[in-house]
C-alpha distance (Angstrom), angle and dihedral (degrees) to the residues before:
residue distance angle dihedral
M1 . . .
K2 3.80 . .
V3 3.80 118.7 .
L4 3.79 126.3 -169.7
V5 3.82 109.6 -146.5
I6 3.81 116.2 -155.4
N7 3.81 127.0 -165.8
A8 3.80 107.6 -179.6
G9 3.79 124.2 -165.6
S10 3.78 129.1 -177.4
S11 3.82 93.2 -87.9
S12 3.79 102.1 4.5
L13 3.78 140.7 60.5
K14 3.81 125.5 -160.4
Y15 3.80 118.9 -164.6
Q16 3.77 143.5 178.3
L17 3.77 130.9 -173.1
L18 3.77 109.2 -153.6
D19 3.77 146.1 153.5
P20 3.81 107.6 -120.8
D21 3.81 92.0 -162.4
T22 3.80 96.4 57.2
E23 3.85 94.2 24.0
D24 3.82 88.2 -131.1
V25 3.81 115.3 153.2
L26 3.79 107.3 -145.3
A27 3.80 95.5 -176.2
K28 3.77 141.6 -18.6
G29 3.76 134.7 -170.1
L30 3.76 152.5 155.5
C31 3.78 131.3 -123.5
E32 3.80 109.9 -158.5
R33 3.80 136.7 -176.5
I34 3.80 92.6 24.9
G35 3.79 109.1 -176.6
I36 3.82 91.3 19.0
D37 3.79 111.0 64.3
G38 3.80 105.3 -52.4
H39 3.79 136.7 -126.8
L40 3.80 129.4 -161.1
K41 3.78 127.2 -162.6
H42 3.80 110.6 -175.3
T43 3.81 121.5 -177.4
P44 3.82 114.5 -170.1
T45 3.79 115.1 -170.5
G46 3.81 110.6 -103.7
K47 3.81 94.6 2.7
D48 3.78 140.1 88.1
V49 3.80 118.4 -71.6
F50 3.81 118.7 -114.8
D51 3.82 110.6 -144.9
A52 3.81 116.6 165.4
D53 3.78 146.9 116.5
V54 3.80 111.4 -84.1
D55 3.79 125.2 179.9
M56 3.81 108.3 -110.6
P57 3.81 111.6 166.4
D58 3.81 92.8 174.1
H59 3.81 143.3 -1.2
E60 3.79 93.2 -89.0
A61 3.79 89.0 58.1
A62 3.81 89.1 48.1
I63 3.80 91.8 52.8
K64 3.80 90.2 49.6
E65 3.82 90.0 52.0
V66 3.81 90.7 49.7
L67 3.79 92.4 51.2
S68 3.79 90.8 45.5
I69 3.81 94.6 51.8
L70 3.82 91.0 45.3
Q71 3.83 87.8 59.3
H72 3.82 96.4 38.8
N73 3.81 115.4 131.3
H74 3.82 91.5 -127.6
Y75 3.81 106.7 24.3
G76 3.79 98.3 27.4
V77 3.80 129.9 106.0
I78 3.82 99.9 -168.1
T79 3.79 131.7 48.4
N80 3.81 97.9 -142.7
M81 3.79 144.6 -3.1
D82 3.80 93.1 -96.1
E83 3.81 88.4 76.3
I84 3.81 90.8 67.3
D85 3.80 105.7 83.0
A86 3.80 100.6 -178.2
V87 3.80 146.0 -12.4
G88 3.79 124.8 -123.8
H89 3.81 118.8 -159.0
R90 3.79 127.5 -159.2
V91 3.80 108.9 -135.9
V92 3.79 116.9 -173.6
H93 3.81 102.0 -152.6
G94 3.77 129.4 34.4
G95 3.80 97.6 160.1
E96 3.79 114.2 -156.1
D97 3.80 93.1 -44.8
F98 3.80 96.2 76.0
T99 3.78 117.8 53.9
H100 3.80 94.0 162.0
S101 3.79 141.4 11.9
V102 3.82 116.1 -66.5
V103 3.78 141.0 -166.8
I104 3.79 106.8 -105.1
D105 3.80 118.1 -113.2
N106 3.80 134.0 146.0
K107 3.81 92.6 -78.5
V108 3.79 91.5 51.6
M109 3.81 91.1 49.2
R110 3.82 89.6 53.2
G111 3.80 88.9 51.1
I112 3.81 92.7 50.4
R113 3.79 90.4 48.8
S114 3.81 90.7 50.5
C115 3.82 87.9 60.0
V116 3.82 93.7 56.2
P117 3.85 92.4 98.8
L118 3.81 87.8 56.1
A119 3.83 93.4 50.6
P120 3.82 107.0 19.7
L121 3.82 93.7 163.7
H122 3.80 97.8 46.3
N123 3.81 114.8 27.9
P124 3.84 95.1 56.8
A125 3.82 89.2 55.4
N126 3.80 90.9 47.0
I127 3.82 89.9 50.4
T128 3.80 90.2 49.8
G129 3.81 90.2 53.4
I130 3.80 92.7 49.2
E131 3.80 93.5 48.0
A132 3.80 91.5 47.2
C133 3.80 90.6 53.3
M134 3.80 91.4 46.6
D135 3.80 90.0 53.5
V136 3.79 93.7 49.2
M137 3.83 98.6 34.5
P138 3.81 105.8 27.6
D139 3.81 93.4 158.7
K140 3.81 96.9 54.1
P141 3.83 120.8 96.5
M142 3.79 111.6 -120.9
V143 3.78 131.4 -157.7
A144 3.81 131.3 -161.6
V145 3.81 117.0 -143.5
F146 3.81 113.2 -168.2
D147 3.82 128.3 -146.8
T148 3.80 88.9 -147.5
A149 3.81 99.7 46.7
F150 3.82 98.4 85.4
H151 3.81 90.2 57.3
Q152 3.81 94.7 54.2
S153 3.82 87.8 92.4
M154 3.82 90.2 70.2
P155 3.82 113.5 118.0
A156 3.80 119.2 -118.1
K157 3.82 92.0 -106.3
A158 3.82 87.6 62.6
F159 3.80 101.3 40.5
M160 3.81 100.5 39.1
Y161 3.80 122.9 90.9
A162 3.81 119.0 -146.8
V163 3.80 92.8 -111.6
P164 3.81 129.8 114.9
Y165 3.80 105.6 -55.1
R166 3.79 91.5 -129.7
W167 3.81 88.0 66.8
Y168 3.78 85.6 66.2
T169 3.79 99.2 41.3
E170 3.80 96.6 40.1
N171 3.83 104.1 26.9
K172 3.83 102.5 27.2
V173 3.80 93.7 -123.2
R174 3.81 108.2 166.3
R175 3.79 141.2 109.9
Y176 3.80 109.7 -73.9
G177 3.78 103.6 166.5
F178 3.80 127.2 -154.0
H179 3.82 140.1 -141.6
G180 3.81 84.8 60.0
T181 3.80 95.3 146.1
S182 3.80 90.1 53.4
H183 3.81 94.8 46.6
Q184 3.79 90.5 48.7
Y185 3.80 93.8 49.2
V186 3.81 97.7 48.1
S187 3.81 93.6 44.5
Q188 3.81 89.8 54.4
R189 3.80 91.5 47.6
A190 3.81 90.6 47.8
A191 3.79 90.5 57.4
D192 3.81 89.6 49.7
L193 3.80 92.7 50.5
I194 3.79 93.9 45.2
G195 3.79 90.7 46.7
R196 3.80 96.6 -129.5
P197 3.81 131.5 113.2
L198 3.80 113.2 -91.0
E199 3.80 88.1 -134.3
E200 3.81 91.8 69.5
L201 3.82 99.8 42.5
R202 3.81 132.3 94.7
I203 3.82 106.8 -152.0
A204 3.81 130.7 -177.8
T205 3.80 106.9 -154.9
C206 3.81 118.9 -161.9
H207 3.82 115.9 -161.9
L208 3.79 99.3 -170.9
G209 3.77 118.7 178.7
N210 3.79 136.0 106.0
G211 3.79 81.6 -50.0
A212 3.79 112.8 41.1
S213 3.78 138.1 -170.2
T214 3.78 141.9 155.4
C215 3.78 127.5 -142.6
S216 3.80 134.1 -161.5
V217 3.80 104.5 -139.0
K218 3.79 107.6 -171.5
F219 3.79 116.2 -176.1
G220 3.79 91.2 -20.8
K221 3.81 98.0 -47.8
S222 3.79 132.2 99.2
I223 3.80 108.3 -117.1
D224 3.81 97.2 168.5
T225 3.79 140.3 0.9
S226 3.79 136.3 -174.1
M227 3.82 100.2 -125.5
G228 3.76 113.7 79.6
F229 3.79 140.8 -176.8
T230 3.80 85.6 -19.5
P231 3.82 133.2 10.9
Q232 3.83 86.7 -99.1
D233 3.81 93.7 82.3
G234 3.78 126.6 85.0
L235 3.79 124.9 19.8
P236 3.81 124.0 29.8
M237 3.79 107.5 -106.2
G238 3.79 141.2 -174.5
T239 3.81 94.9 -64.0
R240 3.83 102.7 -9.5
A241 3.79 122.8 94.5
G242 3.78 95.7 -143.7
A243 3.81 119.3 -155.2
I244 3.81 112.9 1.9
D245 3.79 136.7 157.9
A246 3.82 104.9 -77.4
A247 3.82 90.6 -139.0
I248 3.82 89.6 67.8
T249 3.80 88.6 75.0
E250 3.82 95.1 62.5
Y251 3.81 92.6 37.3
I252 3.83 93.7 54.7
A253 3.82 91.2 42.7
D254 3.82 89.2 56.1
Q255 3.80 96.1 40.5
R256 3.80 97.6 46.3
G257 3.79 100.7 27.9
Y258 3.81 93.2 -115.9
S259 3.77 126.7 153.7
A260 3.80 117.2 -123.0
K261 3.82 87.8 -107.5
R262 3.81 91.0 54.2
V263 3.79 91.9 50.9
E264 3.81 90.6 49.6
N265 3.79 90.2 50.3
V266 3.81 91.5 51.6
L267 3.81 91.8 48.7
N268 3.81 90.8 50.8
K269 3.80 103.2 37.2
E270 3.81 109.6 18.4
S271 3.79 103.5 37.8
G272 3.80 135.5 65.3
M273 3.79 116.7 58.2
L274 3.80 91.8 -14.7
G275 3.79 93.7 50.7
V276 3.80 95.8 48.1
S277 3.79 98.2 40.0
G278 3.78 101.1 35.9
V279 3.81 83.9 -149.7
S280 3.80 111.2 84.2
S281 3.78 146.6 -43.0
D282 3.81 89.1 -124.7
F283 3.80 113.8 96.6
R284 3.81 91.3 -148.3
D285 3.80 89.5 61.1
L286 3.80 90.7 45.1
E287 3.80 93.6 52.3
A288 3.80 91.1 47.9
A289 3.81 91.8 49.1
A290 3.81 92.3 45.9
N291 3.80 90.3 51.5
E292 3.80 87.7 54.8
G293 3.81 90.7 54.3
N294 3.80 101.8 -95.4
E295 3.80 102.2 155.8
R296 3.81 96.4 -164.4
A297 3.80 91.7 51.6
Q298 3.79 88.4 50.9
L299 3.81 90.4 48.2
A300 3.80 91.0 52.9
I301 3.81 90.4 52.4
D302 3.81 91.0 46.4
I303 3.81 91.8 52.0
F304 3.79 92.7 48.2
C305 3.80 95.6 47.9
Y306 3.80 92.7 44.7
K307 3.79 92.5 51.2
V308 3.83 92.9 47.9
T309 3.83 90.5 48.8
K310 3.80 89.6 52.6
R311 3.80 91.5 48.4
I312 3.81 91.4 53.1
G313 3.80 87.6 53.4
S314 3.81 88.9 49.8
C315 3.81 89.9 51.3
A316 3.80 90.1 53.6
A317 3.81 90.9 49.3
A318 3.81 92.0 49.0
M319 3.82 92.4 50.2
G320 3.80 99.0 38.9
G321 3.79 90.4 -114.1
V322 3.79 139.3 -10.8
D323 3.80 129.0 -108.7
A324 3.81 96.4 -178.2
V325 3.79 143.7 8.5
V326 3.80 118.5 -150.8
F327 3.80 126.8 -160.6
T328 3.80 119.2 -158.3
A329 3.85 144.0 153.5
G330 3.81 126.9 51.0
V331 3.80 100.6 -44.0
G332 3.78 96.1 29.1
E333 3.80 92.4 51.7
N334 3.79 99.5 41.3
S335 3.80 112.5 30.8
A336 3.80 113.5 77.5
T337 3.80 89.1 173.7
L338 3.79 94.6 57.7
R339 3.80 93.1 43.4
A340 3.79 89.7 54.0
R341 3.81 91.9 47.1
I342 3.79 92.4 49.6
M343 3.81 92.9 51.1
E344 3.82 93.3 51.3
G345 3.78 110.0 116.8
L346 3.79 95.9 15.3
E347 3.80 95.0 100.5
F348 3.81 87.7 103.5
L349 3.81 86.6 69.8
G350 3.79 91.0 56.3
L351 3.82 92.4 -101.4
K352 3.81 115.7 133.6
I353 3.79 119.3 169.5
D354 3.81 119.9 -146.3
P355 3.86 110.6 -136.8
E356 3.80 92.9 -151.3
K357 3.81 95.8 46.4
N358 3.80 89.1 44.3
N359 3.81 90.2 59.9
V360 3.80 92.1 93.5
R361 3.80 137.0 104.1
G362 3.76 133.4 -153.0
K363 3.80 101.4 -12.6
E364 3.78 136.3 94.6
A365 3.79 113.3 -87.8
I366 3.78 142.5 149.1
I367 3.80 102.3 -127.2
S368 3.81 101.1 -179.7
T369 3.78 122.6 103.5
D370 3.80 118.8 -92.5
D371 3.82 90.2 -112.2
S372 3.82 94.4 47.1
P373 3.83 106.7 121.2
N374 3.80 89.9 -145.9
K375 3.79 130.0 36.0
I376 3.80 134.3 -110.3
L377 3.80 115.1 -161.4
L378 3.78 140.5 -174.7
I379 3.81 111.4 -148.4
P380 3.81 122.9 170.4
T381 3.77 108.1 -133.2
N382 3.79 121.3 -119.8
E383 3.78 109.6 -169.5
E384 3.80 92.1 161.2
L385 3.80 91.3 59.7
M386 3.81 90.6 49.7
I387 3.81 90.2 51.0
A388 3.81 91.1 48.1
R389 3.81 92.1 48.5
D390 3.79 93.0 51.2
T391 3.78 90.9 45.6
A392 3.80 93.2 51.0
R393 3.81 92.4 46.1
L394 3.81 94.3 50.9
V395 3.79 93.9 44.3
R396 3.82 90.6 51.2
E397 3.79 90.1 48.8
M398 3.81 88.2 53.3
G399 3.78 89.3 53.7
D400 3.78 92.3 50.0
K401 3.79 93.5 56.2
């Protein structure tokens, strides 16, 4: 089976065509500057890369360009559209309505639209991508895979905020969590690498990139996660402040004459590593600056590592122990220095990192010492494969009915 995975943003569209059974990626690419001037980078496996400006006035045009390049006589990997069996769509927010991936129909589309107030920057773009695919490929089954779905197994004591209960019942204020597809994938791979059933493991997964979150995966289910009502909560990130005292918002608005919207924008786009360091939101730039003696860059790194260390401890407390810690995403997969810093002081949890094994980037590895009672792992995330797997499973179930 061949599945086209679509991740639509407001002016971009990422895609992969892959076989979820063999895990082979046939092609991947990115459409950028949709609605502006348009650029397509298409990378077919084993063939030349196509990288050029292409006119894409809207997402429907972008989808048509993707399908065209996939069938191209030089850059293509399929001969015709019949080879694409289904389309899987990443959808950021599913609220409480979607606890798992679903085949898209009119009811599902209404549900996704109802979550727009919860994710006003993301769900409209996801909807646009789905509708564009439906227009161009009306006969193909389509599946929605939600970032929030994996966390719907959290108990109320974990997802509820201590605010008036009517805010929850009437306004849907609760912890939702994000990066769920990534946390689910790496926890499953961790069980495979350790050689134990997922259903008997307590795993702290650390998705550390420009956006960052931790998850307590107990016996295969998310029971807590650091991101909250929005991706702003939890760890400090590239440009996001993470968890702060809510009263700071009103205080800064009064002190600096900002509107509430301006404060929110600063907390999302001008804070985090960028805000503290004044250098960059990119951890590679921060490490380079810190090595040259930049104290604020070093402080930003110190804050980040300290907060992740604390979150791993919180994961262990939530699960009654921890059998494994997993690092994934851009920083988690590529920075041996930050992984080592984060694991400092966690030996009391039976977690001992091996400096030599930790000297690795971007590939699966167990990086704990041989005598470490519990495991530390590096696992590159693969959200596209998870989306393709769910899509293939649901489409096959449709065929069996």
